[in-house]
NUVOMI-211281 format. One record per residue (C-alpha): chain; residue in three letters; residue number from 0; z, x, y. Coordinates in steps of 0.5 Angstrom, whole numbers, always signed. Each point is the difference from the previous one (the first is absolute). Example, Ala and Ser with C-alpha at 12.3 -4.5 7.8 and 13.67 -1.06 7.14 Angstrom:
<nodes>
A/ALA/0/+16/+25/-9
A/SER/1/-2/+2/+7
</nodes>
This chain:
<nodes>
A/MET/0/+1/+0/+0
A/GLU/1/+1/+6/+4
A/GLN/2/-7/+3/-1
A/ASP/3/-4/-8/+1
A/PHE/4/+3/+0/+7
A/LEU/5/+0/+7/+2
A/ASN/6/-8/+0/-1
A/ILE/7/+0/-7/+4
A/ALA/8/+4/+3/+6
A/LYS/9/-6/+6/+0
A/ALA/10/-5/-5/+0
A/ALA/11/+3/-5/+6
A/LYS/12/+1/+7/+4
A/LYS/13/-7/+3/-2
A/ALA/14/-2/-8/+3
A/SER/15/+4/+1/+6
A/LEU/16/-4/+6/+3
A/GLU/17/-6/-4/-2
A/ILE/18/+1/-6/+3
A/ALA/19/+3/+3/+6
A/ASP/20/-7/+1/+3
A/LEU/21/-3/-6/-2
A/SER/22/-4/-5/+6
A/GLY/23/+5/-5/+3
A/GLU/24/-7/-5/-3
A/LEU/25/+0/+2/-7
A/LYS/26/+8/-1/+0
A/ASN/27/-2/-7/+4
A/GLN/28/-5/-1/-6
A/ALA/29/+5/+1/-5
A/LEU/30/+5/-4/+2
A/LEU/31/-5/-5/+0
A/LYS/32/-3/+0/-7
A/ILE/33/+8/+0/-1
A/ALA/34/+1/-7/+4
A/ASP/35/-6/-4/-3
A/MET/36/+1/+3/-8
A/ILE/37/+7/-3/+0
A/GLU/38/-2/-6/+4
A/LEU/39/-6/+0/-5
A/ASN/40/+6/+1/-6
A/LYS/41/+4/-4/+2
A/ASN/42/+2/-4/-6
A/GLU/43/+1/+6/-4
A/ILE/44/+5/+1/+4
A/PHE/45/+4/-6/+0
A/GLU/46/+0/+0/-8
A/ALA/47/+2/+7/+0
A/ASN/48/+6/-3/+6
A/LYS/49/+2/-6/-5
A/ALA/50/+1/+6/-5
A/ASP/51/+4/+3/+4
A/LEU/52/+4/-6/+2
A/GLU/53/+1/-3/-8
A/GLU/54/+3/+8/-1
A/ALA/55/+5/-1/+7
A/LEU/56/+2/-8/-2
A/HIS/57/+3/+4/-6
A/MET/58/+3/+6/+4
A/LEU/59/+2/-4/+5
A/GLU/60/+4/-5/-6
A/ASN/61/+4/+6/-3
A/GLY/62/+2/+2/+8
A/GLU/63/-5/+7/-1
A/ILE/64/-3/-2/+7
A/THR/65/+3/-5/+6
A/LYS/66/-4/-6/+3
A/SER/67/-2/+3/+6
A/THR/68/-4/+5/-5
A/PHE/69/-2/-5/-5
A/ASN/70/-4/-3/+8
A/ARG/71/-2/+5/+2
A/LEU/72/-6/+2/-5
A/LYS/73/-2/-6/-1
A/LEU/74/-8/-1/+3
A/ASP/75/-3/-5/+3
A/GLU/76/-7/-3/+4
A/ASN/77/+4/+2/+6
A/LYS/78/+3/+7/-2
A/MET/79/-7/+1/-3
A/ARG/80/-4/-2/+7
A/ASP/81/+5/+4/+3
A/MET/82/-1/+6/-5
A/VAL/83/-7/-1/+2
A/GLN/84/+0/+0/+7
A/GLY/85/+5/+6/+0
A/VAL/86/-5/+4/-2
A/ARG/87/-5/-3/+4
A/ASP/88/+4/+2/+7
A/ILE/89/+2/+7/-3
A/ALA/90/-8/+1/+1
A/ALA/91/+0/-2/+6
A/LEU/92/+5/+4/+3
A/ALA/93/-2/+7/+3
A/ASN/94/+0/+5/-5
A/PRO/95/+6/+4/+2
A/VAL/96/-3/+8/-2
A/GLY/97/-2/+4/+4
A/LYS/98/+2/-3/+7
A/LYS/99/+2/+5/+5
A/LEU/100/+7/-1/+2
A/PHE/101/+0/+5/+7
A/THR/102/-5/+6/+2
A/ARG/103/+3/+7/+3
A/MET/104/-4/+5/+3
A/LEU/105/+4/+7/+0
A/ASP/106/-5/+2/+2
A/LYS/107/-7/-1/+3
A/ASP/108/-2/+3/-6
A/LEU/109/+4/-2/-5
A/VAL/110/+2/-8/-2
A/LEU/111/+5/-3/-4
A/THR/112/+0/-7/-3
A/LYS/113/+6/-4/-4
A/VAL/114/-5/-4/-5
A/SER/115/+3/-5/-4
A/CYS/116/-1/+0/-8
A/PRO/117/+2/-2/-7
A/ILE/118/+7/+2/-3
A/GLY/119/-4/+2/-7
A/VAL/120/+3/-4/-7
A/LEU/121/+4/-6/+1
A/GLY/122/+5/-2/-5
A/ILE/123/+2/-8/+0
A/ILE/124/+5/-3/-5
A/PHE/125/+1/-8/+2
A/GLU/126/+3/-6/-5
A/ALA/127/-2/-6/+0
A/ARG/128/-5/-1/+6
A/PRO/129/-7/-1/-3
A/ASP/130/-3/+0/+6
A/VAL/131/+3/+7/+2
A/ILE/132/-7/+2/-6
A/SER/133/-5/-2/+5
A/GLN/134/+4/+2/+7
A/ILE/135/+1/+8/-1
A/PRO/136/-6/+2/-3
A/SER/137/-3/-3/+6
A/LEU/138/+4/+3/+4
A/ALA/139/-1/+6/-4
A/ILE/140/-7/+1/+1
A/LYS/141/-1/-3/+7
A/SER/142/+5/+7/+2
A/SER/143/-5/+4/-5
A/ASN/144/+7/+1/-4
A/ALA/145/+0/+0/-8
A/VAL/146/+6/-4/-3
A/ILE/147/+3/+1/-7
A/LEU/148/+4/-9/-2
A/LYS/149/+5/-1/-4
A/GLY/150/+2/-8/+0
A/GLY/151/+6/-4/-2
A/LYS/152/-1/-2/-8
A/GLU/153/+1/-7/+2
A/SER/154/-7/+0/+3
A/LYS/155/-4/+5/-5
A/ASN/156/-5/-5/-1
A/THR/157/-2/-1/+6
A/ASN/158/+0/+7/+3
A/LYS/159/-4/+2/-6
A/LYS/160/-5/-5/+1
A/ILE/161/+0/+0/+7
A/MET/162/-2/+7/+0
A/GLU/163/-5/+0/-4
A/ILE/164/-4/-5/+4
A/ILE/165/+2/+5/+6
A/ASN/166/-3/+7/-4
A/LYS/167/-6/-4/-3
A/ALA/168/-1/-1/+8
A/LEU/169/+0/+7/+2
A/GLU/170/-4/+2/-5
A/ASP/171/-6/-4/+3
A/VAL/172/+1/+3/+7
A/ASP/173/-5/+7/-1
A/GLY/174/+3/+6/+3
A/PHE/175/+8/-3/-2
A/PRO/176/+5/+5/-2
A/LYS/177/+1/-1/-7
A/ASN/178/+8/+0/-2
A/VAL/179/+2/-2/+8
A/VAL/180/+5/-6/-3
A/GLN/181/+3/+1/-7
A/GLN/182/+6/-5/-3
A/VAL/183/+5/+3/-4
A/PHE/184/+5/-5/-4
A/SER/185/+6/+4/-4
A/ARG/186/+7/+2/+2
A/ASP/187/-2/+6/-2
A/ASP/188/-5/+0/+4
A/VAL/189/+4/-1/+6
A/ALA/190/+5/+6/-1
A/GLU/191/-6/+4/-2
A/MET/192/-4/-2/+8
A/LEU/193/+7/+2/+3
A/LYS/194/+0/+8/-2
A/CYS/195/-8/-1/+2
A/ASP/196/+1/+4/+6
A/GLU/197/-4/+4/+0
A/TYR/198/-5/-5/+0
A/ILE/199/+2/-7/+3
A/ASN/200/+2/+1/+7
A/LEU/201/+3/-7/+2
A/ILE/202/+5/-4/-5
A/ILE/203/+0/-8/+3
A/PRO/204/+5/-5/-4
A/ARG/205/+0/-7/+1
A/GLY/206/+5/-4/-4
A/GLY/207/+8/+0/+0
A/ASN/208/+4/+3/+3
A/ASN/209/+2/+4/-7
A/LEU/210/-7/+2/-1
A/VAL/211/+0/+3/+6
A/LYS/212/+5/+3/+0
A/PHE/213/-1/+3/-8
A/ILE/214/-6/+4/+4
A/LYS/215/+3/+2/+6
A/ASN/216/+5/+4/-5
A/ASN/217/-6/+3/-5
A/THR/218/-5/+3/+4
A/LYS/219/-2/+5/+5
A/ILE/220/-5/-4/+2
A/PRO/221/+0/-3/+7
A/VAL/222/+2/-7/-1
A/LEU/223/-2/-6/+5
A/GLY/224/+3/-6/-1
A/HIS/225/+7/-5/+1
A/ALA/226/+5/+0/-5
A/SER/227/+3/-8/+2
A/GLY/228/-3/-5/+5
A/ILE/229/+7/-2/+4
A/CYS/230/-2/-4/+6
A/HIS/231/+3/-2/+5
A/ILE/232/+1/-5/+5
A/PHE/233/+4/+0/+6
A/VAL/234/+0/-7/+4
A/ASP/235/+3/+1/+7
A/GLU/236/+5/-4/+4
A/SER/237/-7/-2/+4
A/ALA/238/-4/-1/-5
A/ASP/239/-4/-8/-1
A/ILE/240/+2/-3/-5
A/GLU/241/-7/-3/-2
A/MET/242/-3/+7/+0
A/ALA/243/+6/+2/-4
A/SER/244/-1/-4/-6
A/LYS/245/-7/+1/-1
A/VAL/246/+0/+7/+1
A/VAL/247/+5/+1/-5
A/THR/248/-2/-5/-5
A/ASP/249/-7/+3/+0
A/ALA/250/+4/+6/-1
A/LYS/251/+4/-2/-6
A/THR/252/-5/-5/-3
A/GLN/253/-7/+2/+1
A/TYR/254/+1/+4/-6
A/PRO/255/+7/+1/-2
A/SER/256/-3/+6/-5
A/ALA/257/-3/+4/+6
A/CYS/258/+3/+7/+3
A/ASN/259/-1/-2/+7
A/ALA/260/+4/-7/-2
A/VAL/261/+7/+0/+4
A/GLU/262/+6/+2/-4
A/THR/263/+6/-2/+6
A/LEU/264/+1/-3/+5
A/LEU/265/+4/+1/+6
A/ILE/266/+2/-5/+5
A/HIS/267/+3/+2/+7
A/LYS/268/+7/-3/+0
A/ASN/269/-2/-4/+7
A/PHE/270/-6/-3/-3
A/PRO/271/+1/-7/+2
A/LYS/272/-4/-3/-6
A/ALA/273/+2/+3/-6
A/ASP/274/+2/-5/-3
A/GLU/275/-6/-4/+0
A/LEU/276/-4/+8/-2
A/LEU/277/+3/-1/-7
A/ALA/278/+0/-7/-1
A/SER/279/-7/+0/+1
A/LEU/280/-1/+6/-4
A/GLN/281/+4/-3/-5
A/LEU/282/-6/-6/+0
A/ASN/283/-5/+4/-1
A/GLU/284/+4/+2/-6
A/ILE/285/+3/+7/+2
A/LYS/286/+6/+2/-4
A/LEU/287/+4/+3/+5
A/ILE/288/+6/+5/-2
A/ALA/289/+6/+1/+5
A/GLU/290/+3/+6/-4
A/PRO/291/-6/+3/-4
A/GLU/292/+3/+5/-5
A/ALA/293/-3/+6/+4
A/TRP/294/-5/+0/+6
A/ASP/295/-6/+5/-3
A/ILE/296/-2/-6/-5
A/GLU/297/-7/-2/+0
A/TYR/298/+0/-6/-3
A/GLY/299/-7/-2/-2
A/GLU/300/+1/-8/+0
A/LYS/301/+2/-5/+5
A/THR/302/+8/+3/+1
A/LEU/303/+1/+3/+8
A/ALA/304/+6/+3/+1
A/TYR/305/+3/-1/+8
A/LYS/306/+6/+3/+3
A/PHE/307/+2/-3/+8
A/VAL/308/+0/+7/+5
A/ASN/309/+4/+2/+6
A/SER/310/-6/+3/+3
A/LEU/311/-7/+2/+1
A/ASP/312/+2/+8/-2
A/GLU/313/+5/-3/-6
A/ALA/314/-6/-3/-3
A/ILE/315/-4/+6/+2
A/GLU/316/+6/+4/-4
A/HIS/317/-1/-5/-6
A/ILE/318/-7/+2/-1
A/ASN/319/-1/+7/+1
A/THR/320/+6/+1/-5
A/PHE/321/-2/-6/-5
A/GLY/322/-8/+0/+0
A/SER/323/-5/+3/-3
A/GLY/324/-5/+2/+6
A/HIS/325/-5/-5/-1
A/THR/326/-1/-5/+4
A/ASP/327/+6/-3/+5
A/CYS/328/+0/-6/+5
A/ILE/329/+4/-2/+7
A/ILE/330/-1/-8/+2
A/THR/331/+0/+0/+7
A/THR/332/-1/-2/+7
A/ASN/333/+3/+6/+3
A/ILE/334/-5/+6/+1
A/ALA/335/+5/+4/+1
A/ASN/336/+3/-1/-6
A/ALA/337/-6/+0/-4
A/GLU/338/-2/+6/+3
A/SER/339/+7/+4/-1
A/PHE/340/+0/-3/-7
A/MET/341/-8/+2/-2
A/ASN/342/+3/+7/+3
A/LYS/343/+6/+1/-4
A/VAL/344/-2/-3/-7
A/ASP/345/-2/+6/-4
A/SER/346/-6/-3/-4
A/ALA/347/-8/+0/-1
A/GLY/348/+0/-8/+1
A/VAL/349/+5/-3/+7
A/TYR/350/-2/-7/+2
A/MET/351/+1/-4/+6
A/ASN/352/+0/-7/-2
A/ALA/353/-5/+1/-6
A/SER/354/+1/-2/-7
A/THR/355/+1/+7/-5
A/ARG/356/-6/-2/-4
A/PHE/357/-5/+3/+5
A/ALA/358/+2/+7/-2
A/ASP/359/-7/+0/-4
A/GLY/360/-6/+5/+0
A/PHE/361/-4/-5/-1
A/ARG/362/+3/-5/+6
A/TYR/363/+0/+7/+4
A/GLY/364/-8/+0/-1
A/PHE/365/+0/+6/-4
A/GLY/366/-4/-4/-5
A/ALA/367/+6/+1/-5
A/GLU/368/+5/+5/-3
A/VAL/369/+2/+5/-5
A/GLY/370/+8/-2/+2
A/ILE/371/+6/+0/+5
A/SER/372/+2/+6/+2
A/THR/373/+7/+1/+3
A/ASN/374/-1/+8/+1
A/LYS/375/+0/+3/+6
A/ILE/376/-6/+6/-2
A/HIS/377/-7/-2/+1
A/ALA/378/-1/-7/-2
A/ARG/379/+6/-5/+2
A/GLY/380/+0/-9/-1
A/PRO/381/-7/-3/-3
A/VAL/382/-4/+6/-2
A/GLY/383/-7/-1/+0
A/LEU/384/-7/+5/+1
A/GLU/385/+4/+3/+6
A/GLY/386/+6/+2/-6
A/LEU/387/-4/+2/-4
A/THR/388/-3/+5/+4
A/ILE/389/+2/+7/+3
A/TYR/390/-3/+5/+4
A/LYS/391/-2/+8/+0
A/TYR/392/-3/+5/+5
A/LYS/393/-6/+1/+2
A/LEU/394/-2/+7/+4
A/ILE/395/-6/+2/+3
A/GLY/396/-1/+6/+3
A/ASN/397/-5/+7/+1
A/GLY/398/+3/+5/-3
A/ASN/399/+6/+0/+3
A/ILE/400/+6/+4/-1
A/VAL/401/+7/-1/+2
A/ASP/402/+1/+8/+1
A/ASP/403/-5/-2/+7
A/TYR/404/+7/-4/+2
A/VAL/405/+5/+3/-2
A/LYS/406/-3/+6/+3
A/GLY/407/-1/-4/+7
A/ILE/408/-8/+0/-1
A/LYS/409/-1/-7/-1
A/LYS/410/+6/-5/+3
A/PHE/411/+1/-7/-4
A/ASN/412/-3/-6/+5
A/HIS/413/+3/-6/-4
A/LYS/414/-4/-5/+3
A/ASP/415/+0/-7/-3
A/MET/416/-7/-3/-2
</nodes>
């Protein structure tokens, strides 16, 4: 198994060097072919997904997976439509590779440019999200990266079928490199992936807290991801009751198992409509907990912890203590309080008067996302195409040598162009 994965990783590295110089037109051609093929073969995908759901139902009954995991597994016509459109939307985006980020004249005949480039080889490990199997390869192709995917056993049939369709589509595109998109299946493969720092440049986990923590603790490869989604909404004393009710309800019930669903509600002790707010949430089938076992629980269902706080500063302190750095919101009509909240809360997304469910690459206009990052280096928040690129420096001279500048024969002018 080790040698098998090593060959896969080596092939991915080779493919990453080949796709790095691929034209935007050819990449878009590949993406549109993928979208067409997924749409054309959607009934085969539904059949594969049906088999996964039948197996997952037994796993749910045996307590091997949660109800929220089971719900994420199901593909329907709406998800299929979004999957296909998501690939086409990525094709419509500007090529993120080869962008000049700045140009600086170091001397009249010595010009430095900072240019965006792909990261290289991505290792993606995800759980029970069959739509990921089309999103990630599409983002990887558009950003000129190679990718190795490892999906959860719950969606193995769906993943195999979609990957089969993707690679058939890529084979039909003249000039597209082989092995840009590969898939592995076993736990042994994951163990080998985490060791492959010579060939894999970035690991991106998409799954629960335990998965992400395990990966971060068992690899030297940089990891981009979030361990949990403990999102908060703070209802300030000046908040509008209708707005507060609408936003909190959406953030909790629109998709309770999502990582950007709200888990804790903080209410200013002087908010005059607190009882009305709590009652409205209960009417929307939200289970409220005033004294939870802990403040860092990701419920993944229509359960919401709540707490009264004495001040804005107490709310901020609570979020920075118990939050996961994902997405947090203030409901208020006080602009100064909103600015203070958004400046002091140490999270990837800080919102005013908007549902935390907006923390999503598609909704941000990124075309899709590989995941949400709570890191503070390279990429943060929903990670789309830009987060899958890095940069290099290109220096064009005319026989220039450092010794001339050290001896004062020449001088730098460092002029931005």
